[in-house]
C-alpha positions as CSV (number, residue, x, y, z in Angstrom):
1,X,-0.1,0.2,-0.2
2,X,1.9,3.2,-0.7
3,X,2.4,5.6,1.9
4,X,0.1,8.6,2.1
5,X,2.0,12.1,1.5
6,X,1.9,15.2,3.1
7,X,0.2,17.5,1.3
8,X,1.8,21.0,0.6
9,X,1.0,24.5,1.5
10,X,1.3,26.2,-1.2
11,X,3.3,29.6,-0.7
12,X,1.1,32.5,-0.6
13,X,1.9,34.4,-4.1
14,X,3.3,38.2,-3.6
15,X,1.1,40.8,-5.1
16,X,1.9,43.6,-8.0
17,X,2.7,46.6,-5.7
18,X,1.8,48.5,-8.5
19,X,-0.8,51.0,-8.4
20,X,-4.5,49.9,-9.7
21,X,-4.9,51.7,-12.7
22,X,-7.9,53.0,-11.8
23,X,-6.6,55.0,-8.4
24,X,-3.6,56.0,-10.8
25,X,-6.0,57.6,-13.3
26,X,-7.5,59.8,-10.0
27,X,-3.9,60.5,-8.4
28,X,-3.2,61.9,-12.0
29,X,-6.5,64.3,-12.5
30,X,-6.7,64.9,-9.0
31,X,-9.5,63.5,-7.5
32,X,-8.6,61.0,-5.4
33,X,-10.5,61.1,-1.8
34,X,-8.1,58.9,-0.4
35,X,-4.4,58.9,-1.0
36,X,-3.2,57.4,1.9
37,X,-5.0,54.2,1.0
38,X,-3.0,53.4,-2.0
39,X,0.4,55.4,-1.5
40,X,3.2,55.1,1.6
41,X,3.4,51.6,2.8
42,X,0.8,49.2,3.3
43,X,0.8,45.3,4.1
44,X,0.0,42.8,1.2
45,X,0.3,39.3,0.8
46,X,4.4,38.5,0.7
47,X,4.8,42.0,2.5
48,X,4.8,45.4,2.5
49,X,3.8,47.3,-0.5
50,X,5.7,51.3,-0.8
51,X,4.1,52.9,-3.6
52,X,5.2,56.9,-4.2
53,X,3.6,59.9,-5.9
54,X,6.9,62.1,-7.3
55,X,6.3,63.8,-10.7
56,X,8.9,64.8,-12.1
57,X,11.5,62.3,-10.0
58,X,13.9,60.2,-12.1
59,X,14.4,57.6,-9.4
60,X,13.0,56.8,-5.6
61,X,14.7,54.3,-2.9
62,X,13.7,53.6,0.3
63,X,15.8,54.0,3.5
64,X,15.3,51.4,6.4
65,X,17.5,52.2,9.0
66,X,20.7,50.9,7.6
67,X,18.8,48.9,4.2
68,X,18.5,50.6,1.5
69,X,15.4,49.5,-1.9
70,X,15.0,51.4,-4.9
71,X,11.6,51.7,-6.1
72,X,10.8,50.3,-9.6
73,X,10.1,53.4,-11.8
74,X,6.0,52.2,-13.0
75,X,5.3,55.7,-15.3
76,X,4.3,59.0,-15.1
77,X,6.0,59.6,-11.6
78,X,4.6,56.3,-9.8
79,X,7.4,54.5,-8.3
80,X,6.3,51.0,-6.1
81,X,8.1,48.3,-4.8
82,X,7.5,45.3,-2.2
83,X,9.3,44.8,1.0
84,X,10.0,41.6,2.5
85,X,9.0,42.1,5.9
86,X,5.8,41.5,7.9
87,X,4.8,44.9,9.3
88,X,5.2,48.4,8.5
89,X,8.4,49.8,9.0
90,X,9.5,53.6,9.7
91,X,11.3,54.5,6.8
92,X,12.3,57.6,4.4
93,X,13.0,58.1,0.6
94,X,15.9,59.4,-1.4
95,X,13.9,60.8,-4.4
96,X,16.6,61.9,-7.1
97,X,15.6,65.1,-9.8
98,X,18.0,65.6,-12.4
99,X,20.9,63.9,-10.6
100,X,20.1,65.8,-7.5
101,X,19.3,63.6,-4.7
102,X,16.5,64.6,-1.6
103,X,16.3,62.8,1.8
104,X,12.7,63.5,3.0
105,X,9.6,61.9,4.9
106,X,6.9,60.4,2.8
107,X,3.3,62.3,3.6
108,X,1.3,59.4,3.5
109,X,3.2,57.6,5.7
110,X,1.2,59.3,8.7
111,X,-2.1,59.6,10.5
112,X,-4.7,62.5,10.6
113,X,-3.9,65.3,12.8
114,X,-7.8,65.9,13.5
115,X,-8.9,63.7,16.0
116,X,-12.8,62.7,16.4
117,X,-13.9,65.6,18.5
118,X,-12.3,68.3,16.3
119,X,-14.6,66.4,13.1
120,X,-17.5,66.3,15.2
121,X,-17.3,69.6,16.2
122,X,-16.6,70.8,12.5
123,X,-19.5,68.9,11.5
124,X,-21.7,70.3,14.0
125,X,-20.4,73.7,12.9
126,X,-19.4,74.8,16.2
127,X,-15.4,74.3,16.4
128,X,-15.1,78.0,18.6
129,X,-11.7,77.6,17.6
130,X,-11.9,77.0,14.2
131,X,-8.5,78.4,13.7
132,X,-6.6,75.5,15.3
133,X,-7.9,72.5,12.9
134,X,-8.4,74.5,10.1
135,X,-5.4,75.8,7.9
136,X,-2.4,75.5,7.8
137,X,-0.4,74.7,11.1
138,X,3.4,73.5,12.3
139,X,2.8,70.6,14.4
140,X,5.1,67.1,15.9
141,X,3.6,64.1,13.8
142,X,4.7,60.8,14.8
143,X,8.1,62.5,15.9
144,X,8.5,64.2,12.8
145,X,8.2,68.4,12.4
146,X,6.5,69.3,9.5
147,X,2.6,71.5,8.5
148,X,-0.4,70.1,8.6
149,X,-3.0,71.8,5.7
150,X,-6.6,71.3,6.1
151,X,-9.4,72.9,4.4
152,X,-13.0,73.3,4.2
153,X,-14.2,72.0,0.7
154,X,-17.5,69.6,0.7
155,X,-18.2,70.0,-3.2
156,X,-14.4,68.9,-4.3
157,X,-13.5,66.2,-6.2
158,X,-10.4,66.1,-5.1
159,X,-7.5,68.7,-3.5
160,X,-4.0,68.8,-3.3
161,X,-1.5,71.5,-1.9
162,X,1.0,73.6,-4.0
163,X,3.3,76.1,-2.8
164,X,7.4,76.7,-2.9
165,X,7.4,73.5,-1.2
166,X,6.6,71.4,-4.8
167,X,7.5,74.0,-7.2
168,X,3.8,75.4,-7.6
169,X,3.1,71.6,-8.5
170,X,0.5,70.5,-6.5
171,X,-0.2,66.8,-8.3
172,X,2.3,65.4,-6.3
173,X,0.2,66.3,-3.0
174,X,-2.7,65.2,-2.4
175,X,-5.0,65.6,0.2
176,X,-7.2,63.3,1.8
177,X,-11.4,63.5,2.5
178,X,-12.5,63.3,6.2
179,X,-14.9,61.9,6.1
180,X,-18.6,63.3,5.8
181,X,-17.0,66.7,7.0
182,X,-15.9,68.1,3.7
183,X,-12.4,68.7,5.2
184,X,-9.8,68.1,3.7
185,X,-6.5,67.1,5.2
186,X,-2.4,65.9,5.0
187,X,0.3,66.8,6.7
188,X,3.5,67.4,4.8
189,X,7.0,67.0,6.6
190,X,9.6,69.2,6.4
191,X,7.7,72.3,5.3
192,X,7.7,75.5,8.1
193,X,6.9,78.4,9.0
194,X,7.4,81.1,6.1
195,X,6.4,78.4,3.3
196,X,4.1,80.2,0.7
197,X,1.0,77.9,-0.5
198,X,-2.5,77.5,-2.4
199,X,-4.8,74.8,-2.9
200,X,-5.7,72.9,-5.8
201,X,-9.2,72.3,-6.2
202,X,-10.6,70.0,-8.8
203,X,-14.2,71.1,-9.5
204,X,-16.9,69.2,-9.9
205,X,-17.3,69.6,-13.8
206,X,-13.7,68.4,-13.5
207,X,-12.1,71.8,-13.7
208,X,-9.2,73.3,-11.3
209,X,-9.1,76.3,-9.8
210,X,-6.0,77.7,-7.4
211,X,-7.2,79.4,-3.8
212,X,-5.8,80.9,-1.2
213,X,-6.6,79.3,2.2
214,X,-9.8,81.0,3.9
215,X,-8.1,80.4,7.2
216,X,-4.4,81.6,6.5
217,X,-3.1,82.9,9.3
218,X,-0.7,85.5,7.3
219,X,-0.3,86.5,3.7
220,X,1.2,87.8,1.2
221,X,1.5,91.7,0.7
222,X,-0.9,92.4,-2.2
223,X,-1.5,92.2,-4.8
224,X,0.1,89.0,-4.5
225,X,-2.6,86.6,-2.8
226,X,-0.8,83.3,-1.4
227,X,-1.1,82.2,1.9
228,X,1.8,81.7,4.2
229,X,2.4,79.3,7.3
230,X,2.8,81.1,10.1
231,X,4.2,80.8,13.8
232,X,3.6,83.4,16.4
233,X,6.3,83.6,18.4
234,X,4.8,87.2,20.1
235,X,5.3,87.8,23.3
236,X,2.7,89.6,25.5
237,X,3.2,92.0,28.0
238,X,-0.5,93.5,28.5
239,X,-1.6,91.0,31.3
240,X,-2.6,94.0,33.7
241,X,-4.5,95.2,31.2
242,X,-6.4,91.7,30.4
243,X,-6.8,90.9,34.2
244,X,-8.7,94.5,34.4
245,X,-10.3,94.5,31.0
246,X,-13.8,92.9,32.5
247,X,-13.8,95.3,35.9
248,X,-16.5,97.8,34.6
249,X,-19.6,97.3,32.3
250,X,-18.1,98.9,29.0
251,X,-21.6,101.6,29.1
252,X,-21.0,102.2,32.7
253,X,-17.2,103.2,31.7
254,X,-15.4,106.0,29.6
255,X,-15.6,105.2,26.6
256,X,-14.1,107.8,24.3
257,X,-12.7,106.3,20.5
258,X,-10.1,107.8,18.2
259,X,-10.7,105.9,14.5
260,X,-7.6,105.3,12.7
261,X,-7.3,103.8,8.6
262,X,-4.1,102.3,9.8
263,X,-2.1,102.4,6.4
264,X,-3.1,106.5,6.1
265,X,-2.6,107.6,9.5
266,X,1.3,108.8,8.4
267,X,2.0,106.9,5.7
268,X,4.2,104.3,5.2
269,X,5.0,103.5,9.0
270,X,4.5,99.6,9.7
271,X,2.9,98.1,12.7
272,X,6.2,98.2,14.7
273,X,6.4,101.9,14.0
274,X,3.1,103.2,14.4
275,X,3.3,101.1,17.8
276,X,6.2,103.4,18.5
277,X,3.9,106.6,18.1
278,X,0.3,105.9,17.8
279,X,-0.1,105.2,21.5
280,X,1.9,108.4,22.4
281,X,-0.8,110.5,19.6
282,X,-3.7,109.0,21.4
283,X,-2.9,109.1,24.9
284,X,-1.9,112.3,25.2
285,X,-5.3,113.1,23.6
286,X,-6.4,111.2,26.3
287,X,-9.2,109.0,24.2
288,X,-9.5,105.9,26.0
289,X,-9.7,103.3,22.4
290,X,-8.6,103.6,18.8
291,X,-10.5,102.0,16.2
292,X,-8.8,100.2,13.6
293,X,-9.5,100.0,9.7
294,X,-9.2,98.2,7.8
295,X,-7.3,94.7,9.7
296,X,-8.4,92.1,8.1
297,X,-6.7,91.1,4.5
298,X,-8.0,92.7,1.6
299,X,-6.5,92.4,-2.4
300,X,-7.3,96.2,-2.8
301,X,-6.2,99.0,-0.6
302,X,-9.5,101.5,-2.0
303,X,-11.8,99.4,0.2
304,X,-10.5,100.9,3.5
305,X,-10.5,96.9,4.2
306,X,-14.3,96.6,3.7
307,X,-13.9,93.9,1.1
308,X,-12.1,90.9,2.8
309,X,-9.8,87.8,1.7
310,X,-7.7,87.1,4.4
311,X,-10.3,87.0,7.4
312,X,-7.9,85.5,9.9
313,X,-5.1,87.3,8.2
314,X,-3.9,91.2,9.4
315,X,-3.2,92.6,5.9
316,X,0.7,92.3,4.7
317,X,0.6,95.8,3.6
318,X,2.4,96.7,7.1
319,X,4.0,93.8,8.9
320,X,3.7,90.0,10.1
321,X,0.8,88.9,12.5
322,X,3.3,89.3,15.2
323,X,3.9,92.8,14.2
324,X,0.8,93.5,14.6
325,X,-0.2,92.3,17.9
326,X,3.0,94.3,18.7
327,X,1.0,97.0,18.0
328,X,-2.0,96.0,20.5
329,X,0.0,95.2,23.4
330,X,2.0,98.6,23.2
331,X,-1.3,100.4,23.0
332,X,-2.8,98.2,25.8
333,X,0.6,98.9,27.9
334,X,-0.1,102.5,27.3
335,X,-3.7,102.5,28.6
336,X,-5.6,102.1,25.2
337,X,-8.5,100.0,24.4
338,X,-8.4,98.2,20.5
339,X,-11.3,98.2,18.2
340,X,-11.2,97.0,15.0
341,X,-13.7,96.7,12.0
342,X,-14.7,93.5,11.1
343,X,-16.8,92.7,7.7
344,X,-18.7,89.4,8.2
345,X,-21.6,90.6,5.9
346,X,-19.6,89.9,2.7
347,X,-16.9,89.4,0.7
348,X,-15.7,90.2,-2.7
349,X,-15.9,88.4,-6.1
350,X,-11.9,87.7,-6.5
351,X,-10.9,83.7,-8.3
352,X,-8.5,83.0,-5.7
353,X,-10.6,83.5,-2.8
354,X,-13.8,82.3,-1.2
355,X,-16.7,82.9,-4.2
356,X,-17.6,79.6,-4.9
357,X,-14.5,78.5,-3.3
358,X,-15.1,74.7,-4.4
359,X,-16.3,75.3,-7.8
360,X,-20.1,75.8,-6.5
361,X,-21.9,78.4,-4.0
362,X,-20.5,77.6,-0.8
363,X,-19.5,80.8,2.1
364,X,-22.2,82.3,-0.2
365,X,-26.1,81.2,-0.7
366,X,-26.6,79.4,-3.2
367,X,-29.8,81.4,-4.3
368,X,-27.9,84.1,-6.9
369,X,-30.4,86.7,-5.6
370,X,-29.8,86.1,-2.1
371,X,-26.0,86.1,-3.1
372,X,-25.5,89.1,-4.4
373,X,-25.2,92.4,-2.7
374,X,-26.7,95.3,-4.5
375,X,-24.7,97.5,-3.7
376,X,-21.1,96.5,-3.6
377,X,-20.6,94.0,-5.9
378,X,-19.8,91.6,-3.8
379,X,-20.9,88.1,-2.5
380,X,-23.5,87.6,1.3
381,X,-22.6,85.1,3.1
382,X,-24.8,82.7,3.4
383,X,-25.7,82.8,7.1
384,X,-27.8,80.1,7.4
385,X,-25.4,77.6,6.4
386,X,-23.5,75.6,10.1
387,X,-19.9,75.4,8.5
388,X,-20.3,79.3,7.2
389,X,-21.9,80.8,10.5
390,X,-18.7,78.7,12.5
391,X,-16.1,80.5,10.1
392,X,-17.6,83.5,11.5
393,X,-18.0,82.9,14.4
394,X,-14.6,81.7,15.2
395,X,-13.4,84.3,13.4
396,X,-14.7,86.6,15.9
397,X,-13.2,84.7,18.6
398,X,-10.5,84.5,17.0
399,X,-9.6,88.6,16.7
400,X,-10.3,88.7,20.4
401,X,-8.3,85.6,21.7
402,X,-5.3,85.7,19.5
403,X,-4.8,89.1,19.1
404,X,-6.1,90.6,22.1
405,X,-8.5,92.8,20.2
406,X,-11.2,94.2,22.7
407,X,-14.2,95.3,20.8
408,X,-15.5,94.2,17.0
409,X,-16.9,97.1,15.3
410,X,-19.1,95.0,13.3
411,X,-19.7,96.3,9.7
412,X,-23.1,97.3,8.1
413,X,-25.7,95.2,9.7
414,X,-28.2,96.2,8.5
415,X,-27.6,95.0,4.8
416,X,-27.5,91.4,6.8
417,X,-30.4,92.0,8.6
418,X,-33.4,92.4,6.1
419,X,-33.9,90.3,3.2
420,X,-35.2,93.3,1.0
421,X,-32.2,95.5,2.2
422,X,-31.1,97.4,-1.2
423,X,-34.0,95.3,-3.2
424,X,-36.6,96.2,-5.1
425,X,-39.8,94.0,-5.4
426,X,-39.3,90.5,-7.6
427,X,-35.5,90.8,-6.2
428,X,-36.0,89.3,-2.6
429,X,-38.0,86.2,-1.7
430,X,-40.0,86.3,2.1
431,X,-39.0,84.1,5.2
432,X,-41.2,81.2,6.0
433,X,-43.3,83.8,8.4
434,X,-43.9,86.1,5.1
435,X,-41.5,89.2,6.5
436,X,-38.6,90.7,5.1
437,X,-36.4,89.9,8.1
438,X,-33.1,87.6,7.3
439,X,-33.4,84.9,10.0
440,X,-30.5,83.0,9.2
441,X,-28.3,86.4,9.7
442,X,-30.2,87.2,12.9
443,X,-29.5,84.0,13.8
444,X,-25.9,84.4,13.2
445,X,-25.9,87.3,14.9
446,X,-27.1,86.0,18.0
447,X,-24.4,83.3,18.3
448,X,-22.4,85.2,17.3
449,X,-22.5,87.8,20.5
450,X,-23.5,85.3,23.0
451,X,-20.0,83.1,21.9
452,X,-17.8,86.5,21.7
453,X,-18.9,87.4,25.5
454,X,-19.0,84.2,26.7
455,X,-15.0,84.1,25.6
456,X,-14.1,86.6,26.4
457,X,-14.4,88.9,28.7
458,X,-14.6,92.6,28.5
459,X,-14.6,92.5,24.9
460,X,-17.3,94.9,23.5
461,X,-19.1,94.3,20.2
462,X,-20.5,97.1,18.5
463,X,-23.3,97.5,15.7
464,X,-23.3,99.5,12.7
465,X,-26.8,99.3,11.9
466,X,-28.9,102.1,10.5
467,X,-32.4,101.5,10.6
468,X,-35.1,100.9,14.2
469,X,-34.3,97.1,14.3
470,X,-35.9,95.9,18.0
471,X,-33.3,95.1,20.3
472,X,-29.5,95.9,18.6
473,X,-27.9,95.8,21.8
474,X,-30.9,94.1,23.9
475,X,-29.2,90.0,25.5
476,X,-29.9,87.7,23.1
477,X,-32.7,86.0,25.7
478,X,-35.1,88.8,25.6
479,X,-37.7,89.0,23.1
480,X,-38.6,91.9,22.5
481,X,-42.2,93.5,21.2
482,X,-41.1,92.1,17.6
483,X,-41.0,88.4,19.1
484,X,-37.1,88.4,18.1
485,X,-34.5,88.2,20.5
486,X,-32.1,90.6,21.0
487,X,-29.3,90.9,18.8
488,X,-27.1,90.9,21.9
489,X,-24.3,93.4,21.0
490,X,-22.7,95.6,23.8
491,X,-23.2,99.1,21.9
492,X,-24.7,100.5,18.6
493,X,-23.8,103.3,16.8
494,X,-26.1,106.2,16.7
495,X,-26.3,107.0,13.1
496,X,-29.7,108.6,13.2
497,X,-27.8,111.1,15.8
498,X,-25.3,111.8,13.4
499,X,-27.4,112.8,10.7
500,X,-29.5,115.0,12.1
501,X,-27.1,117.0,14.2
502,X,-24.7,117.4,11.2
503,X,-27.7,118.6,9.4
504,X,-28.6,121.2,12.3
505,X,-24.6,122.4,12.5
506,X,-24.7,122.3,8.4
507,X,-27.0,125.7,8.6
508,X,-26.6,128.8,8.5
509,X,-27.1,130.3,12.6
510,X,-30.4,132.2,10.7
511,X,-32.4,129.5,9.7
512,X,-31.2,126.7,12.8
513,X,-34.2,128.1,14.5
514,X,-36.6,125.7,12.2
515,X,-34.7,122.9,12.8
516,X,-34.3,123.2,16.3
517,X,-35.2,119.7,16.5
518,X,-32.7,118.0,14.7
519,X,-30.6,118.2,17.8
520,X,-33.1,117.4,20.6
521,X,-35.0,114.4,18.8
522,X,-32.4,111.6,19.7
523,X,-33.2,111.7,23.4
524,X,-36.6,110.9,22.1
525,X,-35.1,107.7,21.5
526,X,-31.4,107.6,23.6
527,X,-32.6,105.0,25.8
528,X,-34.3,102.6,23.4
529,X,-30.3,101.1,22.8
530,X,-26.9,101.7,24.1
531,X,-25.1,103.8,21.7
532,X,-22.3,105.3,20.2
533,X,-22.0,108.7,18.7
534,X,-19.9,108.0,15.4
535,X,-18.4,110.8,13.1
536,X,-16.5,108.6,11.6
537,X,-14.5,108.3,8.1
538,X,-18.0,107.7,6.5
539,X,-18.9,111.3,7.0
540,X,-15.7,112.4,5.5
541,X,-14.7,111.1,2.6
542,X,-16.4,110.9,-1.3
543,X,-17.6,114.8,-1.4
544,X,-19.0,114.8,2.4
545,X,-16.1,117.5,3.1
546,X,-14.4,117.1,6.3
547,X,-16.4,118.1,9.8
548,X,-14.9,121.6,9.8
549,X,-15.6,122.1,6.1
550,X,-19.5,121.4,6.9
551,X,-19.9,124.3,9.2
552,X,-21.2,127.3,7.6
553,X,-19.7,131.4,8.2
554,X,-16.1,132.0,7.2
555,X,-13.3,130.4,8.5
556,X,-13.5,131.6,12.5
557,X,-17.1,130.6,12.6
558,X,-16.2,127.2,11.2
559,X,-13.8,126.3,14.0
560,X,-15.9,127.5,16.6
561,X,-18.9,125.9,15.4
562,X,-16.9,123.1,14.9
563,X,-15.7,123.3,18.7
564,X,-19.2,124.0,19.7
565,X,-20.3,120.8,18.2
566,X,-17.8,118.4,19.8
567,X,-18.5,119.3,23.5
568,X,-22.1,119.0,23.2
569,X,-21.5,115.1,21.9
570,X,-19.1,114.7,24.4
571,X,-21.8,115.9,26.7
572,X,-24.4,113.8,25.1
573,X,-25.9,110.6,26.1
574,X,-24.0,107.8,24.7
575,X,-19.9,106.9,23.8
576,X,-17.9,109.1,21.4
577,X,-16.1,108.5,18.2
578,X,-13.9,111.3,15.8
579,X,-12.0,109.9,13.0
580,X,-8.3,110.9,12.6
581,X,-7.9,114.3,11.3
582,X,-11.0,116.0,12.7
583,X,-9.2,116.0,15.6
584,X,-7.0,119.4,14.8
585,X,-9.9,120.5,12.2
586,X,-8.7,119.3,9.0
587,X,-9.9,121.3,5.7
588,X,-9.5,118.7,3.2
589,X,-11.7,115.2,3.0
590,X,-9.8,112.5,4.4
591,X,-7.9,110.1,1.4
592,X,-6.2,106.9,1.6
593,X,-4.5,108.5,-0.4
594,X,-2.3,110.7,1.8
595,X,-4.2,110.2,5.4
596,X,-4.8,113.9,6.8
597,X,-3.4,116.7,6.5
598,X,-0.3,117.0,9.5
599,X,0.9,119.8,7.1
600,X,-1.6,121.8,9.4
601,X,0.0,121.5,12.7
602,X,3.9,122.6,11.1
603,X,4.4,125.8,13.0
604,X,5.6,126.7,9.9
605,X,2.5,127.6,8.6
606,X,0.2,130.8,9.1
607,X,-2.7,128.9,10.4
608,X,-1.3,126.6,12.7
609,X,-2.6,127.4,16.2
610,X,-6.0,127.8,14.8
611,X,-5.9,124.1,14.2
612,X,-3.9,123.0,17.4
613,X,-6.1,125.1,19.4
614,X,-9.1,122.8,17.9
615,X,-6.6,119.3,19.1
616,X,-6.2,121.3,22.5
617,X,-9.6,121.1,23.2
618,X,-10.0,117.5,22.4
619,X,-7.2,116.6,24.7
620,X,-9.4,118.5,27.1
621,X,-12.9,117.6,26.5
622,X,-11.3,114.0,26.5
623,X,-9.4,114.9,30.3
624,X,-12.5,116.3,31.6
625,X,-14.5,113.5,30.1
626,X,-12.8,111.0,32.1
627,X,-12.9,112.9,35.2
628,X,-16.4,113.2,35.2
629,X,-18.7,110.1,35.8
630,X,-22.3,111.9,35.4
631,X,-20.6,111.9,31.6
632,X,-20.6,108.0,31.5
633,X,-22.1,106.5,34.8
634,X,-25.3,106.2,33.6
635,X,-25.1,107.1,29.8
636,X,-27.9,104.2,29.2
637,X,-30.5,105.2,32.5
638,X,-32.6,107.7,31.6
639,X,-32.4,109.1,34.9
640,X,-28.7,110.5,34.3
641,X,-30.0,113.1,31.7
642,X,-32.2,116.0,32.3
643,X,-33.0,118.8,30.0
644,X,-32.9,122.0,31.8
645,X,-34.1,124.4,28.5
646,X,-34.5,121.6,25.0
647,X,-36.9,124.1,23.1
648,X,-35.1,127.4,23.0
649,X,-35.3,127.3,18.9
650,X,-34.9,131.2,19.1
651,X,-32.3,131.3,21.4
652,X,-30.3,128.6,19.6
653,X,-29.5,127.2,23.2
654,X,-29.5,123.9,24.3
655,X,-28.8,123.5,28.3
656,X,-29.4,119.5,29.7
657,X,-28.1,118.1,33.5
658,X,-25.9,114.7,33.0
659,X,-26.0,112.9,36.2
660,X,-23.3,110.3,37.9
661,X,-24.7,107.3,39.6
662,X,-24.8,109.4,43.1
663,X,-26.8,112.0,41.0
664,X,-24.1,114.1,41.0
665,X,-24.7,116.8,38.5
666,X,-23.1,118.5,34.9
667,X,-24.5,121.5,33.3
668,X,-24.0,122.0,29.4
669,X,-24.6,124.6,28.1
670,X,-24.4,124.8,24.4
671,X,-25.2,128.6,22.3
672,X,-25.3,127.9,18.6
673,X,-26.3,131.2,17.6
674,X,-22.9,134.1,16.7
675,X,-24.0,136.2,19.3
676,X,-22.7,136.4,22.9
677,X,-25.8,136.0,25.2
678,X,-25.3,138.2,28.6
679,X,-26.8,137.2,31.4
680,X,-28.7,134.0,30.3
681,X,-31.1,132.9,32.8
682,X,-30.9,129.5,33.6
683,X,-33.4,127.0,35.9
684,X,-31.3,124.6,38.0
685,X,-31.4,122.2,41.1
686,X,-31.5,124.0,44.7
687,X,-29.5,121.6,46.1
688,X,-26.2,122.9,44.9
689,X,-24.8,126.4,46.2
690,X,-22.3,127.1,43.3
691,X,-21.6,126.3,39.7
692,X,-18.2,126.6,38.5
693,X,-17.5,126.9,34.7
694,X,-15.0,123.9,33.9
695,X,-15.0,124.0,29.8
696,X,-15.9,127.1,27.9
697,X,-15.0,126.4,23.9
698,X,-14.6,130.0,23.1
699,X,-11.2,130.0,24.9
700,X,-8.5,131.6,23.2
701,X,-6.1,128.6,23.5
702,X,-8.6,127.1,21.5
703,X,-9.1,129.6,18.9
704,X,-12.2,131.2,20.3
705,X,-13.1,135.3,21.1
706,X,-12.5,134.9,24.6
707,X,-15.6,136.0,25.9
708,X,-15.2,136.7,29.4
709,X,-16.6,133.6,31.4
710,X,-18.5,133.2,34.7
711,X,-16.1,131.5,36.6
712,X,-17.7,130.7,39.7
713,X,-22.2,131.5,39.6
714,X,-24.4,131.3,42.9
715,X,-27.8,130.4,42.3
716,X,-30.3,133.1,42.7
717,X,-34.0,132.1,44.3
718,X,-35.9,132.6,41.3
719,X,-38.1,129.5,39.5
720,X,-37.0,129.1,36.4
721,X,-37.6,126.5,33.9
722,X,-39.8,124.9,36.1
723,X,-37.2,124.3,38.9
724,X,-36.7,126.6,42.2
725,X,-33.5,128.5,41.6
726,X,-31.7,129.8,38.5
727,X,-28.4,131.0,37.4
728,X,-27.3,133.9,35.1
729,X,-25.0,133.0,32.6
730,X,-22.1,134.7,29.9
731,X,-22.6,132.2,26.6
732,X,-20.4,133.1,24.5
733,X,-21.3,132.9,20.9
734,X,-21.1,129.2,18.7
735,X,-19.7,127.9,21.9
736,X,-20.5,125.1,24.2
737,X,-19.6,126.0,28.4
738,X,-19.5,122.9,31.1
739,X,-20.4,123.6,34.7
740,X,-20.2,121.6,37.4
741,X,-20.7,121.9,41.2
742,X,-17.7,124.3,42.9
């Protein structure tokens, strides 16, 4: 009987390590969703397959400690080999280009850099530190230092990274799609700080577009458009400021703002040079805050920063992000708060930026009628899309946390709130309730404000909102008559006061009695919101003339009107904002091309003293304002204001009391007629034994006529204006005087 044979175990046939033709085609076309599954090193029957995609390379060798294995050239930049190993080793690559050999890590051997929590928050649209998850970030992964690139592009067929490190040929650096989030990610070893890059996106129609990183924290200087890998090394020196920023609510604190267009304040200065000059200038004038425009990167300087392409990057025109941090730091160390203009309403259509970012409407609304901004030729954000809302909410937090910004002045809020903003009938669709309110924008603004106030104690948000929307500065959880919760802003620009008061001031004094209500009407609604009184850049450009040039009369009268107006403004309930150049009464309207007319303060100029006099007044206004709680403690409390006389239209006189939290008064009297008024009787409280003049805009050192003031004035027991006592004052022409208890 023949002996039974032991059956042989067939050897496992080694597979070819070469790429499948379909994967190969998708990689060449830039449409592969998961290149890490086919590139790099992977266990296969018979060993470990190593596949490398390096276009233009002549040869690729795998280095394992002391062993080297040259890969087979599969053509078109693909290389492969089968290593007789049982598990994937640590390895490096030697890549030969035209006789030059480069040793490098393989990007396709690294695990994803985003964890499950990041991906969950991204999918929910609630990643409040979005800048930590998306964009470019230098980090160490599996013991290797490089840069993680991540971008949201859910409609893309594929995304690749182009930059200086691959000679702007993105073919060999495809990114992987992370689940259903729409986020693409790639860790590139060896790429570090200062590297230029963009994302090459294959659109749904198969075409390609090269895009700047929406999350870039640094950019090239316009008109160049690349994003730059950034690493911050700034060490903050403003710990004391930050520790006490939230000590007092903003609406109960002094708050006078100097608005600055950074590139033209003193043209040619960098952030660091501005840091040596701006804090000293603003501090000398006594302003509590500066408001900076523009900050975020924008391609066209003439837009003043209001058409943003780099929402996470300070404009590179003046320096690096760390240079901007240095400026903020120096302002804080000088005791000056920093506000910035923030523009979440719209963005420009530049083909390298956000517009149809991945080939379809993404950041903009999918409805062309909702997407196109009717006034500015830009695109409106789709506030109803959670990822877009996340992009903007996180951006607000980013500026406050990373750059220590103390406040965000939110531009063009009205254009966000109304579906029919600047649109005719038939150009807009009502909301689900049949109304004109943009419910998505309302929800976004509420979320943004709530998030900023929760995360950033002491920060204030300020709405540039020009309509009578109910509850702009009401808390988000309090519903108003309209049924909406408040928008949650801290302050709102009082555009009505600005328009009315400037209209009044532009009239010749002989006609002002017919327009008296334009100066008093603001008190009808003064406590409906928490207000800022803005004399901003918008009021001194494009043919509107400078502030002093709006005033009637000859040069002396124009300056007198201006001085009286400023003192009236500083005493009126609400915070103050004044645009640069107006503090010294420059005659020309502002232009970003040359900035303020500093030459009028040159002692060699004949009228220098007249301009310097107005600046002296602004300094004294701020000094007196900060020292007088009656002017700010009860800004939002009707008990902080009383008319003495609000109907003296024939006299062009306005007189009112401001009171502090303890009831202590300041009396403001403004005479906007060109006549001095002697023995002008005003009713006053009978509990103040004497009044002392603390400010008079007619003083000679301000450029006034120096009509004799009153010094100390004692009330007389004669009732007047419905009050038990009265005083007699000399009111200089076109002047404002302040009096406090002696």
